[in-house]
C-alpha positions in Angstrom: 16.4 22.2 -24.2 13.6 23.3 -22.6 12.8 23.4 -18.7 9.6 22.3 -17.5 8.1 22.6 -13.7 7.3 19.0 -12.8 4.3 19.1 -10.3 3.0 16.0 -8.8 2.2 14.1 -5.8 4.9 12.4 -3.7 2.4 9.4 -2.7 2.5 8.0 -6.6 5.9 6.9 -7.4 5.5 4.4 -10.2 2.9 6.9 -11.9 5.9 9.6 -11.6 8.0 7.7 -13.0 6.5 6.6 -16.1 5.7 10.1 -17.0 9.0 11.4 -16.0 10.3 9.0 -18.3 7.8 10.1 -21.2 8.7 13.5 -20.7 12.7 12.9 -21.0 12.3 11.2 -23.9 10.6 14.2 -25.5 13.9 15.9 -24.5 12.5 17.9 -22.0 14.5 18.7 -18.5 12.3 18.0 -15.6 12.5 21.2 -12.7 11.0 19.6 -9.4 10.9 19.9 -5.5 11.5 16.9 -3.4 10.0 16.7 0.1 10.7 19.6 2.1 9.4 21.0 5.6 9.7 24.3 4.2 7.2 25.5 1.1 5.5 28.8 0.6 4.1 30.4 -2.7 7.1 32.9 -3.3 9.2 29.7 -3.8 6.8 28.2 -6.1 6.5 31.4 -8.3 10.5 32.0 -8.3 10.8 28.7 -9.8 7.8 28.6 -12.3 9.3 32.1 -13.5 12.5 30.0 -13.9 10.9 27.6 -16.2 9.9 27.8 -19.1 6.2 26.0 -18.7 4.8 23.3 -16.2 3.6 19.7 -16.4 0.9 18.3 -13.5 0.1 15.3 -13.0 -3.3 15.4 -11.2 -3.8 11.8 -9.7 -6.4 10.9 -6.9 -5.0 10.8 -3.2 -7.2 8.3 -0.8 -8.3 9.1 2.8 -8.4 5.6 4.5 -11.0 5.4 7.7 -10.7 1.9 9.3 -13.5 0.8 11.6 -12.8 -2.4 13.7 -16.6 -3.8 14.4 -15.1 -5.3 17.9 -12.4 -4.2 20.7 -9.8 -7.1 20.0 -10.0 -6.3 15.9 -6.3 -4.3 15.3 -7.1 -1.7 12.7 -3.6 -2.9 11.3 -4.6 -6.5 10.6 -7.9 -5.0 8.8 -5.7 -2.7 6.7 -3.3 -5.8 6.2 -6.0 -8.0 4.8 -7.6 -5.8 2.6 -4.1 -4.9 0.7 -3.5 -8.4 0.3 -6.5 -9.3 -1.1 -7.1 -6.5 -3.4 -3.8 -6.3 -4.4 -3.9 -10.3 -5.4 -7.4 -9.4 -7.3 -5.6 -6.9 -9.2 -9.0 -5.0 -8.3 -7.7 -2.3 -6.3 -10.7 -0.7 -5.7 -9.0 1.0 -2.5 -5.6 1.9 -3.8 -4.8 3.9 -1.0 -5.2 1.0 1.4 -2.7 -1.2 -0.5 -0.2 1.8 -0.5 -0.3 2.5 3.4 0.4 -1.3 3.7 3.8 -1.8 2.5 4.1 -5.0 3.7 2.0 -7.7 2.5 1.3 -11.3 3.4 1.3 -13.8 1.2 -2.1 -15.0 -0.3 -3.2 -18.8 -1.1 -6.1 -19.9 -2.4 -7.5 -17.0 -3.9 -11.4 -16.3 -5.2 -12.3 -13.6 -7.2 -15.8 -12.3 -6.4 -16.9 -10.7 -9.4 -18.1 -7.1 -9.0 -17.7 -7.5 -5.6 -14.0 -8.5 -4.1 -12.3 -11.5 -3.8 -11.0 -14.0 -0.6 -8.3 -16.4 0.2 -6.1 -17.5 2.5 -4.0 -15.3 4.5 -0.5 -16.4 5.6 -1.9 -19.9 6.4 -4.1 -18.9 8.8 -7.3 -17.3 8.6 -10.2 -17.5 5.3 -10.4 -13.6 4.4 -13.1 -12.2 2.4 -12.8 -8.8 1.3 -16.4 -7.6 -0.6 -18.6 -4.5 -0.8 -21.9 -4.0 0.8 -23.9 -5.9 -2.0 -22.2 -9.2 -1.1 -23.3 -8.9 2.3 -27.0 -8.2 1.2 -26.5 -11.3 -1.5 -25.1 -13.8 1.5 -27.8 -12.5 4.3 -24.9 -11.2 6.3 -26.1 -8.3 8.7 -24.9 -5.9 10.9 -26.2 -4.1 13.7 -26.8 -0.8 14.2 -24.3 0.4 16.5 -21.8 -0.8 14.1 -23.5 1.3 11.0 -23.8 4.4 13.0 -19.6 3.7 13.6 -19.0 4.1 9.6 -18.4 7.5 8.0 -21.1 9.1 5.8 -19.2 10.2 3.4 -16.7 7.9 1.3 -16.0 6.5 -2.5 -15.1 3.1 -1.7 -16.4 0.9 1.1 -14.9 -2.6 2.0 -16.0 -5.1 4.6 -13.5 -7.4 5.8 -15.0 -11.0 6.7 -12.7 -13.7 8.8 -14.1 -17.1 8.6 -17.6 -15.3 7.7 -17.8 -13.1 10.5 -17.8 -9.2 9.7 -14.8 -7.8 11.7 -14.3 -4.3 10.6 -14.6 -2.1 7.2 -12.3 0.0 5.5 -14.0 3.7 3.7 -11.8 5.2 1.4 -12.6 9.2 0.4 -10.9 10.4 -3.1 -9.5 13.7 -3.1 -6.8 15.2 -5.1 -3.5 17.0 -3.7 -4.7 20.5 -2.8 -0.8 21.6 -3.3 -0.9 20.4 -7.0 -3.9 22.2 -7.6 -2.7 25.4 -6.1 0.4 25.1 -8.5 -1.7 24.4 -11.4 -3.5 27.9 -10.5 -0.3 29.8 -10.4 0.7 28.4 -13.5 -2.6 29.6 -15.3 -2.2 33.5 -13.6 1.5 33.6 -15.0 0.1 32.4 -18.8 2.8 29.8 -18.9 2.4 26.8 -21.1 0.4 24.2 -19.4 -0.3 20.5 -20.0 -2.1 18.1 -16.7 -2.2 14.7 -16.9 -5.5 13.4 -15.2 -6.8 10.9 -13.5 -9.5 8.7 -14.7 -11.1 8.0 -11.7 -11.4 11.9 -11.2 -14.5 14.0 -12.3 -15.0 15.6 -15.5 -14.3 19.7 -14.6 -12.0 19.1 -12.3 -9.7 21.0 -14.7 -10.6 24.2 -17.0 -11.4 22.8 -20.4 -9.5 25.2 -22.1 -6.1 23.6 -20.4 -4.2 21.4 -22.5 -5.1 18.1 -20.5 -5.3 14.1 -20.8 -6.6 11.3 -19.0 -4.4 8.6 -18.0 -5.2 5.1 -15.7 -3.1 3.0 -13.6 -3.7 -0.3 -15.7 -3.5 1.1 -19.1 -0.3 3.5 -19.2 1.4 1.5 -21.9 -1.5 1.7 -23.8 -2.3 5.0 -23.3 1.5 6.1 -24.4 0.6 7.3 -27.5 -2.0 9.3 -26.6 0.3 11.1 -24.0 2.8 11.8 -26.3 1.0 13.0 -28.8 -0.1 15.6 -25.6 3.6 16.6 -25.0 4.3 17.1 -28.8 1.6 19.5 -29.0 2.8 20.7 -25.4 6.5 21.5 -27.0 4.9 23.7 -30.0 4.1 26.2 -26.8 7.2 26.1 -26.0 9.3 26.4 -29.3 12.7 24.8 -30.4 14.5 26.8 -27.7 12.7 29.4 -25.4 14.2 33.0 -25.7 16.2 34.5 -23.1 14.2 37.5 -21.0 13.7 40.5 -22.8 15.6 42.7 -20.4 18.1 40.5 -18.0 18.3 41.5 -14.6 20.9 44.6 -14.2 20.7 45.7 -10.5 21.7 44.1 -7.2 18.4 41.4 -6.2 15.6 43.7 -5.0 12.8 43.3 -2.4 10.1 45.5 -2.2 8.2 46.1 0.6 4.8 47.4 0.6 1.9 47.8 3.3 4.2 49.1 6.4 3.7 52.8 6.1 1.5 52.6 9.3 3.9 50.1 11.0 5.5 50.4 14.1 9.3 51.3 13.3 10.7 48.1 15.3 9.3 45.5 13.0 10.3 47.6 9.8 14.0 48.0 11.1 13.7 43.5 11.8 12.4 43.2 8.3 15.4 45.8 6.7 17.9 43.6 8.6 17.0 40.4 7.3 16.8 41.3 4.1 20.0 43.3 4.0 21.9 40.1 5.9 20.7 38.3 2.9 22.2 41.0 0.2 18.8 42.6 -0.7 18.5 46.1 -1.8 14.9 47.2 -0.2 12.8 49.4 -2.6 9.6 50.7 -0.5 7.2 51.7 -3.1 4.6 53.6 -1.1 7.5 56.1 -0.1 9.6 56.0 -3.3 6.8 56.5 -5.5 3.3 58.2 -6.0 0.8 57.3 -8.5 0.7 57.8 -11.2 3.2 60.0 -11.5 5.7 56.9 -11.0 4.6 55.9 -14.4 6.5 53.5 -16.4 9.6 53.4 -13.6 7.1 52.0 -10.8 6.5 49.0 -13.6 9.9 48.4 -14.4 11.0 48.3 -10.3 7.8 45.7 -10.1 9.1 43.4 -13.2 12.4 43.1 -11.9 11.9 42.3 -8.4 13.2 39.2 -7.1 10.9 39.1 -4.1 8.1 41.6 -2.1 6.9 41.4 1.5 3.8 42.8 1.8 1.6 43.4 5.1 -1.8 43.1 3.9 -3.4 45.6 6.8 -1.4 48.4 4.5 -4.6 51.3 5.1 -3.1 53.1 2.1 -5.5 52.7 -1.3 -2.0 52.6 -3.1 -1.0 50.0 -0.6 -3.7 47.6 -2.0 -3.4 48.8 -5.4 0.5 47.8 -5.3 -0.4 44.4 -3.5 -2.5 43.8 -6.3 0.0 44.8 -9.1 2.5 42.3 -7.9 0.4 39.8 -7.5 -0.8 39.8 -11.0 3.2 40.5 -12.1 3.7 37.2 -10.3 6.6 38.4 -8.5 7.4 36.1 -5.6 6.1 37.4 -2.4 5.4 36.3 1.3 2.3 38.1 2.7 2.0 39.0 6.1 -1.2 40.5 8.4 -1.3 41.1 12.1 -5.3 40.5 11.9 -5.9 36.9 13.0 -9.2 37.2 11.0 -6.6 37.2 7.6 -4.5 34.3 9.0 -6.7 31.7 7.2 -8.1 31.9 4.1 -11.7 30.8 3.5 -12.2 27.9 0.8 -13.9 29.2 -1.9 -17.7 28.2 -2.7 -16.2 26.0 -5.6 -14.5 23.8 -2.6 -10.7 25.0 -4.0 -8.7 24.6 -0.7 -5.6 26.6 0.0 -3.1 24.9 1.8 -1.7 25.9 5.0 2.3 26.3 3.4 0.6 29.1 0.8 -1.6 31.0 3.0 -1.3 34.6 4.6 1.3 34.2 7.5 -0.2 35.8 10.7 2.5 37.8 12.8 2.5 39.7 16.2 4.1 43.0 15.4 4.6 43.4 19.3 6.2 40.1 19.4 9.5 40.8 17.7 11.4 37.3 18.3 8.9 35.2 16.8 8.3 37.6 13.9 12.1 37.5 12.8 12.3 33.7 13.2 8.6 33.3 11.1 10.3 35.6 8.6 13.5 34.1 8.2 11.8 30.7 7.8 9.7 32.0 4.9 13.0 33.7 3.4 14.6 29.8 3.9 12.2 28.6 2.0 11.4 30.9 -0.5 15.7 30.4 -1.3 15.2 26.6 -1.0 16.3 25.0 -4.9 14.5 22.7 -7.0 16.3 19.7 -8.7 16.4 19.4 -12.5 16.9 15.5 -14.1 18.4 15.4 -16.9 18.4 11.5 -17.5 16.1 8.7 -17.0 18.8 7.2 -14.4 18.3 10.2 -12.0 14.5 9.7 -12.7 14.7 6.1 -11.5 17.1 7.1 -8.8 14.6 10.0 -7.7 11.6 7.7 -7.6 13.1 4.8 -5.6 14.5 7.1 -3.1 10.7 8.4 -2.6 10.0 4.9 -2.0 12.6 3.8 0.2 12.5 7.6 2.3 9.3 6.6 3.9 7.1 3.6 2.0 3.8 5.6 3.6 4.8 9.0 2.4 5.5 10.6 5.7 8.9 12.5 5.3 10.9 13.8 7.9 12.9 17.6 8.1 16.0 15.0 6.9 14.4 13.5 3.9 15.1 16.2 1.5 19.0 15.9 1.9 18.6 11.9 1.7 17.1 12.2 -1.8 19.5 14.4 -3.4 22.5 12.6 -1.8 20.7 9.6 -3.5 19.9 10.7 -6.8 22.6 12.3 -7.4 25.2 10.7 -5.1 28.5 8.8 -6.8 28.8 10.0 -10.0 32.1 12.6 -9.9 33.9 13.5 -7.0 33.7 17.6 -7.0 37.7 17.6 -5.5 38.2 16.2 -9.1 36.4 18.3 -10.8 39.5 21.3 -9.6 42.3 19.0 -10.5 42.9 18.7 -6.8 44.1 21.7 -5.4 43.8 22.1 -2.2 42.6 25.8 -2.5 39.9 25.2 -4.9 38.7 22.0 -3.1 37.8 23.9 -0.2 36.2 27.0 -2.1 34.2 24.4 -4.1 32.9 22.9 -0.6 32.3 26.0 0.7 30.1 26.9 -2.2 28.5 23.3 -1.8 27.8 23.7 2.1 26.1 27.7 1.4 23.7 25.8 -1.4 22.7 22.8 1.2 23.0 25.0 4.4 19.4 25.0 4.9 18.7 21.2 4.2 21.2 20.1 7.3 20.6 20.6 10.8 23.5 20.7 12.7 22.2 19.5 15.8 20.8 16.5 14.0 24.4 15.7 12.6 25.8 16.1 16.1 23.4 13.7 17.6 23.9 10.7 14.4 27.7 11.4 14.9 27.5 10.5 18.5 25.6 7.4 17.6 27.7 6.1 14.8 30.8 6.9 16.8 29.6 4.9 19.8 28.8 1.9 17.5 31.2 2.2 15.3 34.3 0.3 17.2 32.0 -2.8 17.9 30.6 -3.2 14.4 33.3 -2.4 11.9 35.0 -4.7 10.1 37.7 -2.3 8.8 41.7 -3.1 9.5 43.5 -1.3 12.5 44.8 1.3 10.4 41.7 2.5 8.8 39.7 1.8 11.7 42.0 5.0 13.6 41.6 7.3 10.2 37.8 7.1 10.3 37.7 7.8 14.1 39.8 10.7 14.1 38.3 12.2 11.3 35.0 11.3 13.2 36.0 13.4 15.9 37.2 16.1 13.9 33.9 16.1 12.3 32.5 16.8 15.7 34.7 19.7 16.4 33.8 21.4 13.1 30.0 20.9 14.0 30.6 22.9 17.4 32.6 25.5 15.1 29.8 25.5 12.5 32.6 25.1 9.6 30.3 23.3 6.9 32.7 23.4 4.0 35.1 21.9 6.4 32.6 19.3 7.2 31.7 18.1 3.7 35.4 18.1 2.8 36.2 15.5 5.6 32.9 13.5 4.9 34.3 13.3 1.4 37.5 11.9 2.3 36.0 9.0 3.9 34.4 8.1 1.0 36.6 5.2 0.5 34.9 3.3 3.1 31.4 4.0 1.8 30.5 0.6 1.9 31.8 -0.2 5.2 30.3 2.9 7.4 26.6 2.9 5.3 25.7 -0.5 7.3 26.6 1.3 10.6 25.1 4.3 9.9 21.7 2.8 8.3 21.7 0.4 11.8 21.5 3.5 14.2 19.3 5.7 12.3 22.1 8.3 11.2 19.8 9.8 8.4 20.8 13.4 8.3 24.7 12.1 8.3 24.2 9.7 5.6 22.6 11.8 3.9 25.4 14.7 4.2 27.9 12.1 3.8 26.4 11.4 0.4 26.1 14.7 -0.6 29.7 15.2 0.1 30.9 13.1 -2.4 28.3 13.8 -4.7 28.4 16.4 -8.0 25.3 17.7 -9.4 26.2 17.7 -12.7 29.2 17.4 -15.3 30.8 20.7 -14.7 31.5 22.6 -11.8 28.5 24.9 -12.6 26.4 22.2 -12.6 28.2 20.6 -9.6 25.4 22.6 -7.1 21.6 22.7 -6.8 20.4 25.8 -8.4 
């Protein structure tokens, strides 16, 4: 089975679900990245290298600007009115508005204004009209100059809100695409991996090079377009083949990190980076010192091709430093790029308007402030080593899209969102302790390995705070009998001690033991907002596949 990198926006879960299920119906396994507060280019390239190709969804995103015309008018009310009327008209010219306002009031007496908008009674209280500027002109409704001057000058769609015939505000929408998805597409092109892009039909023609295999999609016609989309997938699969061959030369060495551009940096900075890499088990190769061009010849290229990671200082003065940085870039070696020059810290956008997301830019460090430099590099290494998810069946796809919506309807995600989504997608399948026949030692090993894989996703401090809130509310809200209540309290106290000891494997093991009380504990955890505790609780009970080898994220 082929594994494909699935690049998508988190803000369009319904479109994601349609394409996810369509792709899986073609026997392709999706590898994707749930919302995370840690991301960098090295992580992206590492996972792209481990996939057979990429399928990307390039959908429009909406930047919404709300302009009230009177001081007493609330922005949230205007947003709600537009979303309610637009959803009734099925004419979502401001789809981003509808997504940003998840709770819609009921609309009665709705009337469509062809080509202009619609009107109706919202919540039985107001006659609301949402329409374009043409409607205002046709009905001799004028706006004063002070109002007009406050409206954004750049927009793709604008709707005016009239309440009982009086203009109360305007909603201006500017369409754009995800700079993250576009950057991921650019890296796939550079790596020359098979690529298929599904492009929203409202986006301009030249947004993707014509050489790239692509198809358009419309949110209103997804089912009618299924044959074209499936045909594109069949073409894409011919480039993948029935089964992609293994790597020509499998890696036989210990995992390796290249250090480039540090020849003239201070020794203390190099020592900090070496220490961080050694602690993570990397063999360090300093190409500038170990090899001389061109005498290095084939050996140098073999080292570059087999490297797991590179840490580069873009300020390197030696010509061979710049050559090596270029070589590893085009060899698609996952790279963390650093600079001590503030002028390099932000990459300028290209003349074509290609926006580089901040997560992918060169990282600025202060070589004299070793503490902050160490913390920043640790953050980058944690992001690089964070794993993607692989979805094997339609049930997991539905769980994933449902979890995206439930995690936060507005599309803004907290640091704990990733672990919550992982728990919801994979939770409740098979208890991983059962996979080893209940043996206590094996169970401990499995939970320790599980913690090693999710440690970067879970904040012990968040767990501690959640546990305190949970314990304070449990005695009041629980309906469990006394004997079970005592067991939960004792286990919670033990979990608190293990948090102090930073014993993650034991925390998971104890939470797993409370799995039989899941239905009783979930409402209490939700009631006190214990999201980190709930996500870890679900993860503790989960297996990530049918076997031990698949029981943990890859």
